[in-house]
C-alpha positions as CSV (number, residue, x, y, z in Angstrom):
1,M,0.0,0.0,0.0
2,R,1.3,3.4,-0.9
3,Q,2.1,6.0,1.7
4,R,-0.7,8.3,0.4
5,S,-3.2,5.5,0.6
6,R,-2.2,4.7,4.2
7,K,-2.6,8.3,5.2
8,A,-6.0,8.5,3.5
9,K,-7.1,5.3,5.3
10,G,-6.1,6.7,8.7
11,R,-7.7,10.0,7.9
12,R,-11.0,8.3,7.2
13,L,-11.0,6.6,10.6
14,Q,-10.0,9.9,12.3
15,N,-13.0,11.6,10.6
16,Y,-15.3,8.8,11.6
17,V,-14.2,9.0,15.3
18,R,-14.6,12.8,15.2
19,D,-18.0,12.6,13.7
20,R,-19.2,10.0,16.2
21,I,-18.0,12.0,19.1
22,L,-19.8,15.1,17.8
23,K,-23.0,13.0,17.3
24,T,-22.7,11.5,20.8
25,F,-22.4,15.0,22.3
26,P,-24.6,17.1,20.0
27,H,-24.0,20.4,21.9
28,L,-20.3,20.3,20.9
29,K,-19.3,22.3,17.9
30,R,-16.9,21.2,15.1
31,K,-14.1,23.4,16.6
32,D,-14.4,21.4,19.9
33,V,-13.4,18.1,18.2
34,M,-10.7,18.3,15.5
35,C,-8.6,15.9,13.7
36,V,-4.8,16.4,13.6
37,E,-3.4,17.1,10.2
38,N,-0.4,15.5,8.6
39,F,0.2,13.0,11.5
40,A,1.5,15.6,13.9
41,P,2.9,14.3,17.2
42,G,0.4,14.0,20.0
43,P,-3.2,12.7,20.1
44,D,-5.0,12.2,16.7
45,I,-8.1,13.9,17.9
46,I,-7.8,17.3,19.6
47,L,-10.5,18.2,22.1
48,S,-11.3,21.7,23.4
49,K,-11.5,22.3,27.1
50,T,-15.3,21.8,27.0
51,A,-15.0,18.5,25.1
52,R,-12.3,17.2,27.4
53,K,-14.6,17.7,30.4
54,L,-17.2,15.5,28.6
55,C,-14.8,13.1,27.1
56,P,-11.5,13.0,29.1
57,Y,-9.6,10.6,26.7
58,S,-6.5,10.9,24.5
59,W,-7.4,9.5,21.1
60,E,-4.8,7.5,19.1
61,I,-6.3,6.3,15.9
62,K,-4.9,3.2,14.1
63,N,-6.3,1.6,10.9
64,Q,-4.0,-1.3,10.2
65,E,-4.2,-5.0,9.4
66,K,-1.6,-5.9,12.0
67,M,-4.3,-6.0,14.6
68,K,-6.1,-9.1,13.2
69,T,-5.3,-11.1,16.4
70,I,-7.1,-8.6,18.5
71,Y,-10.1,-8.8,16.3
72,D,-10.0,-12.6,16.6
73,F,-10.0,-12.3,20.4
74,Y,-13.0,-9.9,20.2
75,K,-14.8,-12.3,17.8
76,Q,-14.3,-15.1,20.4
77,S,-15.6,-12.9,23.2
78,K,-18.6,-11.9,21.1
79,K,-19.3,-15.6,20.3
80,N,-19.3,-16.4,24.0
81,A,-21.1,-13.2,25.2
82,G,-24.7,-14.2,24.6
83,R,-26.7,-11.2,25.7
84,S,-23.7,-9.6,27.5
85,E,-21.4,-7.0,25.9
86,P,-18.2,-8.6,24.7
87,V,-15.0,-7.3,26.2
88,V,-11.4,-8.4,25.8
89,V,-8.7,-7.8,28.4
90,M,-5.3,-8.3,27.1
91,K,-1.8,-7.9,28.5
92,M,1.8,-8.2,27.4
93,N,4.7,-9.0,29.7
94,S,5.7,-5.9,31.7
95,R,2.9,-3.9,30.3
96,D,-0.4,-2.7,31.8
97,P,-3.6,-4.6,30.8
98,L,-5.8,-3.0,28.1
99,V,-9.5,-3.4,27.4
100,V,-11.0,-3.8,24.0
101,L,-14.7,-3.1,23.5
102,D,-17.0,-2.0,20.7
103,F,-16.6,1.7,19.9
104,E,-20.4,2.3,19.8
105,H,-20.8,0.7,23.2
106,F,-17.9,2.8,24.5
107,L,-19.6,6.0,23.3
108,E,-22.8,4.9,25.1
109,L,-20.8,4.5,28.3
110,I,-19.2,7.9,28.2
111,K,-22.1,10.0,27.0
112,D,-24.0,9.9,30.4
């Protein structure tokens, strides 16, 4: 995949996340939730002070095929979940555990 295509792929996901945050918190304006241009250092989504109060997270956006194993773990969790929400807790040696859950479910959790 060419560099330009990779950047466009990442930008599409950034725009999707930005738009979903704005939809989840309809009183926020476009200037409150902005995508970083040209892969500048720091978070990929920049939140205003008002937006950070509602959504106190630092957003790092990745759109890659290298994460297939994580999706396989999530698929297994989903298969076993029944009526519950699937969640994956994963950890590497000498690293903190991480949680993987559906993005839409995550937005529902933080919007209240």
